[in-house]
FIDRENLO-662312 format. One record per residue (C-alpha): residue number from 1; residue in three letters; x, y, z. Coordinates in steps of 0.25 Angstrom, whole numbers, plus 5000, padded with zeros to 4 digits. Example, Ala and Ser with C-alpha at 12.3 -4.5 7.8 and 13.67 -1.06 7.14 Angstrom:
<rs>
     i    aa     xx     yy     zz
     1   ALA   5049   4982   5031
     2   SER   5055   4996   5029
</rs>
This chain:
<rs>
     i    aa     xx     yy     zz
     1   MET   5204   4842   4941
     2   SER   5194   4854   4939
     3   PRO   5180   4853   4944
     4   ARG   5175   4853   4930
     5   ARG   5183   4841   4925
     6   ARG   5179   4833   4938
     7   PHE   5165   4837   4935
     8   TRP   5166   4832   4920
     9   LEU   5173   4819   4925
    10   LEU   5163   4816   4935
    11   ALA   5152   4819   4925
    12   ALA   5159   4809   4915
    13   LEU   5159   4798   4926
    14   ARG   5145   4801   4929
    15   TRP   5139   4799   4915
    16   LEU   5149   4789   4909
    17   PRO   5141   4777   4916
    18   THR   5128   4783   4910
    19   GLY   5134   4782   4896
    20   PHE   5137   4767   4899
    21   THR   5123   4764   4903
    22   ILE   5115   4771   4892
    23   PRO   5117   4761   4881
    24   VAL   5113   4749   4889
    25   SER   5103   4755   4899
    26   ALA   5090   4750   4892
    27   LEU   5096   4737   4885
    28   LEU   5101   4731   4898
    29   PRO   5087   4729   4905
    30   LEU   5082   4724   4892
    31   ASP   5093   4714   4892
    32   ARG   5090   4710   4906
    33   GLY   5075   4707   4902
    34   LEU   5068   4720   4904
    35   THR   5057   4724   4894
    36   ILE   5057   4738   4888
    37   VAL   5046   4742   4897
    38   GLU   5054   4738   4909
    39   VAL   5066   4746   4904
    40   GLY   5057   4758   4902
    41   SER   5052   4757   4916
    42   VAL   5066   4755   4922
    43   VAL   5071   4767   4915
    44   ALA   5059   4775   4920
    45   VAL   5063   4772   4935
    46   GLN   5075   4781   4934
    47   GLY   5067   4793   4929
    48   VAL   5058   4791   4941
    49   VAL   5069   4790   4951
    50   VAL   5076   4802   4945
    51   LEU   5063   4810   4945
    52   CYS   5060   4807   4960
    53   LEU   5074   4810   4965
    54   GLU   5079   4821   4956
    55   LEU   5073   4832   4965
    56   PRO   5075   4825   4979
    57   THR   5090   4823   4976
    58   GLY   5092   4837   4970
    59   ARG   5098   4843   4982
    60   PHE   5106   4831   4986
    61   ALA   5119   4836   4980
    62   ASP   5117   4849   4987
    63   ALA   5114   4843   5001
    64   LEU   5124   4831   5000
    65   GLY   5135   4836   4991
    66   ARG   5137   4834   4976
    67   LYS   5147   4823   4978
    68   PRO   5139   4814   4987
    69   VAL   5127   4814   4977
    70   PHE   5135   4812   4965
    71   ILE   5142   4800   4971
    72   ALA   5128   4795   4976
    73   SER   5123   4796   4962
    74   ALA   5135   4788   4956
    75   ALA   5133   4777   4967
    76   PHE   5118   4776   4963
    77   ALA   5123   4775   4948
    78   VAL   5133   4764   4952
    79   VAL   5121   4756   4958
    80   SER   5112   4759   4947
    81   TYR   5121   4754   4936
    82   VAL   5125   4741   4944
    83   VAL   5110   4738   4947
    84   TYR   5106   4741   4932
    85   ALA   5118   4732   4927
    86   SER   5113   4720   4936
    87   ALA   5098   4722   4935
    88   GLN   5090   4711   4929
    89   THR   5075   4715   4932
    90   PRO   5067   4727   4930
    91   LEU   5067   4731   4945
    92   ALA   5082   4730   4945
    93   PHE   5084   4739   4933
    94   ALA   5074   4749   4939
    95   THR   5082   4749   4952
    96   ALA   5094   4752   4944
    97   VAL   5087   4763   4937
    98   ALA   5081   4769   4950
    99   LEU   5096   4770   4955
   100   ALA   5100   4777   4943
   101   GLY   5089   4787   4945
   102   VAL   5094   4790   4959
   103   PHE   5108   4791   4953
   104   ARG   5103   4801   4942
   105   ALA   5095   4809   4953
   106   LEU   5107   4810   4962
   107   ASP   5116   4813   4950
   108   SER   5108   4825   4945
   109   GLY   5117   4837   4948
   110   PRO   5128   4834   4959
   111   LEU   5140   4833   4949
   112   ASN   5136   4846   4942
   113   ALA   5133   4853   4955
   114   TRP   5147   4849   4960
   115   PHE   5154   4855   4948
   116   VAL   5146   4868   4949
   117   ASP   5150   4869   4964
   118   ARG   5164   4866   4962
   119   VAL   5165   4877   4951
   120   HIS   5159   4887   4960
   121   GLN   5168   4883   4972
   122   ASP   5181   4885   4963
   123   VAL   5186   4899   4965
   124   SER   5195   4897   4953
   125   VAL   5184   4897   4943
   126   VAL   5181   4911   4937
   127   ASP   5169   4908   4930
   128   ARG   5161   4898   4937
   129   SER   5149   4898   4928
   130   ALA   5156   4896   4916
   131   THR   5164   4884   4922
   132   VAL   5151   4878   4927
   133   ALA   5145   4879   4913
   134   ARG   5157   4873   4906
   135   GLY   5158   4862   4916
   136   LEU   5143   4858   4915
   137   SER   5144   4860   4900
   138   GLY   5155   4850   4900
   139   TYR   5147   4841   4909
   140   ALA   5137   4839   4898
   141   THR   5148   4835   4888
   142   VAL   5154   4825   4898
   143   VAL   5141   4819   4900
   144   GLY   5138   4816   4885
   145   ALA   5153   4811   4883
   146   SER   5152   4802   4895
   147   ILE   5139   4796   4891
   148   ALA   5144   4794   4877
   149   THR   5157   4787   4882
   150   GLY   5149   4778   4891
   151   ALA   5139   4774   4880
   152   VAL   5150   4771   4870
   153   MET   5158   4762   4881
   154   SER   5145   4755   4885
   155   GLY   5142   4752   4870
   156   LEU   5156   4746   4869
   157   LEU   5155   4738   4882
   158   VAL   5142   4732   4877
   159   ALA   5147   4728   4864
   160   TRP   5160   4723   4870
   161   ALA   5152   4715   4881
   162   PRO   5165   4711   4888
   163   PHE   5157   4703   4899
   164   GLY   5147   4696   4889
   165   ARG   5135   4701   4882
   166   ALA   5126   4697   4894
   167   SER   5132   4708   4902
   168   SER   5136   4719   4891
   169   LEU   5124   4727   4894
   170   ALA   5126   4728   4909
   171   LEU   5141   4731   4907
   172   PRO   5139   4746   4905
   173   TYR   5131   4747   4918
   174   TRP   5142   4740   4926
   175   ILE   5152   4750   4919
   176   ALA   5143   4762   4923
   177   SER   5143   4757   4937
   178   GLY   5158   4757   4938
   179   LEU   5159   4771   4932
   180   ALA   5149   4776   4942
   181   GLY   5158   4771   4953
   182   VAL   5170   4778   4946
   183   GLN   5161   4791   4946
   184   ILE   5159   4789   4962
   185   ILE   5174   4788   4964
   186   ALA   5177   4800   4954
   187   THR   5166   4808   4962
   188   LEU   5173   4805   4975
   189   VAL   5186   4810   4970
   190   MET   5183   4822   4961
   191   MET   5170   4828   4966
   192   ASP   5173   4837   4978
   193   GLU   5163   4846   4985
   194   ASP   5162   4855   4998
   195   ARG   5151   4847   5006
   196   ALA   5150   4858   5016
   197   THR   5142   4866   5007
   198   ARG   5131   4855   5005
   199   VAL   5117   4859   5006
   200   ALA   5108   4851   5016
   201   GLY   5094   4847   5011
   202   VAL   5093   4833   5005
   203   LEU   5080   4830   5013
   204   SER   5075   4844   5010
   205   SER   5077   4842   4995
   206   VAL   5069   4829   4996
   207   ARG   5058   4835   5004
   208   ALA   5057   4847   4994
   209   THR   5056   4838   4982
   210   PRO   5041   4837   4982
   211   GLY   5039   4852   4983
   212   VAL   5049   4855   4972
   213   MET   5042   4845   4963
   214   ILE   5028   4851   4965
   215   ALA   5034   4865   4963
   216   GLY   5040   4860   4950
   217   ILE   5027   4854   4945
   218   ARG   5019   4867   4948
   219   LEU   5030   4875   4941
   220   LEU   5028   4865   4929
   221   GLY   5013   4867   4929
   222   CYS   5015   4882   4928
   223   SER   5025   4883   4917
   224   ARG   5022   4878   4902
   225   VAL   5037   4880   4899
   226   LEU   5041   4871   4911
   227   ARG   5030   4860   4906
   228   ALA   5036   4861   4892
   229   LEU   5050   4859   4897
   230   VAL   5046   4847   4906
   231   ALA   5038   4841   4894
   232   VAL   5051   4842   4885
   233   GLU   5059   4835   4896
   234   LEU   5049   4824   4898
   235   PHE   5048   4821   4883
   236   TRP   5063   4823   4881
   237   GLY   5066   4814   4893
   238   PHE   5056   4803   4888
   239   GLY   5061   4803   4874
   240   MET   5076   4802   4879
   241   ILE   5074   4791   4889
   242   ALA   5065   4783   4878
   243   PHE   5076   4785   4868
   244   GLU   5087   4781   4877
   245   THR   5080   4769   4882
   246   PHE   5074   4763   4869
   247   MET   5084   4766   4859
   248   PRO   5094   4755   4864
   249   ILE   5082   4746   4865
   250   ARG   5078   4748   4851
   251   LEU   5092   4747   4847
   252   SER   5093   4733   4853
   253   GLU   5081   4729   4845
   254   LEU   5088   4734   4832
   255   VAL   5101   4727   4834
   256   SER   5094   4715   4842
   257   ASP   5105   4715   4853
   258   ARG   5105   4723   4866
   259   GLU   5120   4723   4867
   260   ALA   5122   4728   4853
   261   ALA   5112   4739   4856
   262   ALA   5119   4743   4868
   263   ALA   5132   4743   4861
   264   LEU   5126   4753   4850
   265   MET   5119   4761   4860
   266   GLY   5133   4765   4866
   267   PRO   5138   4773   4854
   268   VAL   5124   4778   4851
   269   THR   5123   4784   4865
   270   ALA   5137   4789   4865
   271   ALA   5134   4796   4852
   272   ALA   5122   4803   4858
   273   TRP   5129   4808   4871
   274   GLY   5142   4811   4863
   275   ILE   5134   4821   4855
   276   SER   5128   4827   4868
   277   ALA   5142   4828   4873
   278   SER   5147   4835   4860
   279   ARG   5135   4844   4860
   280   HIS   5138   4849   4874
   281   LEU   5153   4851   4870
   282   GLY   5149   4858   4858
   283   THR   5140   4867   4866
   284   ARG   5151   4870   4875
   285   CYS   5161   4873   4864
   286   ILE   5153   4881   4854
   287   GLY   5139   4883   4860
   288   SER   5142   4895   4868
   289   PRO   5151   4902   4858
   290   VAL   5140   4900   4847
   291   VAL   5129   4905   4856
   292   ALA   5137   4917   4860
   293   ALA   5140   4920   4846
   294   ALA   5126   4919   4843
   295   LEU   5123   4930   4854
   296   GLU   5133   4940   4849
   297   PRO   5128   4953   4845
   298   GLY   5131   4951   4830
   299   SER   5125   4937   4829
   300   HIS   5111   4934   4825
   301   LEU   5106   4932   4839
   302   GLY   5113   4945   4844
   303   ARG   5107   4953   4833
   304   SER   5093   4947   4837
   305   GLU   5096   4951   4851
   306   ASP   5100   4966   4847
   307   ARG   5087   4967   4838
   308   ALA   5079   4962   4849
   309   GLY   5084   4972   4859
   310   ARG   5082   4983   4849
   311   ASN   5068   4978   4846
   312   GLY   5065   4977   4861
   313   ARG   5070   4992   4864
   314   ARG   5061   4996   4852
   315   HIS   5049   4990   4857
   316   GLY   5052   4992   4872
   317   THR   5054   4978   4876
   318   GLY   5068   4980   4882
   319   ARG   5078   4969   4881
   320   ARG   5068   4958   4879
   321   ALA   5063   4958   4864
   322   GLY   5059   4948   4854
   323   GLY   5061   4937   4865
   324   VAL   5076   4940   4866
   325   ASP   5082   4944   4880
   326   ARG   5094   4952   4876
   327   ARG   5100   4951   4891
   328   ALA   5098   4936   4890
   329   VAL   5106   4936   4877
   330   ARG   5117   4945   4882
   331   ASP   5118   4936   4895
   332   LEU   5119   4924   4886
   333   ARG   5130   4930   4877
   334   ARG   5138   4934   4890
   335   ALA   5136   4920   4896
   336   LEU   5141   4913   4884
   337   GLY   5153   4922   4884
   338   ARG   5155   4919   4898
   339   GLY   5154   4904   4897
   340   GLY   5139   4901   4898
   341   ASP   5136   4909   4911
   342   LEU   5121   4911   4909
   343   ARG   5118   4916   4923
   344   ASP   5112   4929   4926
   345   PRO   5122   4941   4929
   346   ALA   5120   4940   4944
   347   ALA   5123   4926   4944
   348   ARG   5135   4927   4935
   349   ALA   5141   4938   4945
   350   GLY   5140   4928   4956
   351   ARG   5129   4935   4964
</rs>
């Protein structure tokens, strides 16, 4: 099996359990007696844990290897799902979510890094940049399709309730824990890497974290553009989490039944992630040709580029005129024709 197919299969196993848990993640604590305020506090724990661990764990995959870190993240996922399915108190749910935060921090990057490493180690690959671009683009489609599939199956399981309605909301979490275990086995079998090339520096990565954070804050204070981007991410993230958390709660109020709300959330979630998957697939299939066509000399944008160049030469402003960088447009046109390699020419030449 090619590295790209292994990459996509491991990605599917990674995200399928997430699809199972999304429809019931807010409804299960409520069914166990937690209030909406307590559910919100529990959800916040994961964000805090990820925020604290994202930077310190950033070099773990380099120092310890992609495979061990990816397996460790899946192991934390198994424990998190089991604790969440068994939890009865706010503290137990917060513990499960904190474990999920560790899992998410460790999961951030090792699989993608392994795929990029494998492509660059494969001497049979002619255009490595294009191969990596296609693999990562397909990864986005696989993620959406996997979550959609898991969400549909989760809703069907809750509606079926094979072990009774009392345990129907917890059943998707038990299934997710089993799938995460399958992910560990699949990783052991399919993910290979040269551990001899690993980079030491776990402790140095942890020690460097405060300095990196301070430098980032200083940089943020010096740039209005960065502050605007961070503000967009903060508000977007707040809205997304609020929507995902409170939508099933409101739905359960409308249908007066949490199990029915979870069963409905399955196809609703699947539809959203299915659209996401199809969007990425459509971008892969038609996005680059459409943009490339738009940048052809005979197109509207191509004519605009030529007019900008003529105006620039007339006014002495060289290739940058009217806010259009002709070289950037030409590089973009060439990159789209080559499969999406947008690096600078020196990097494309391998220097």
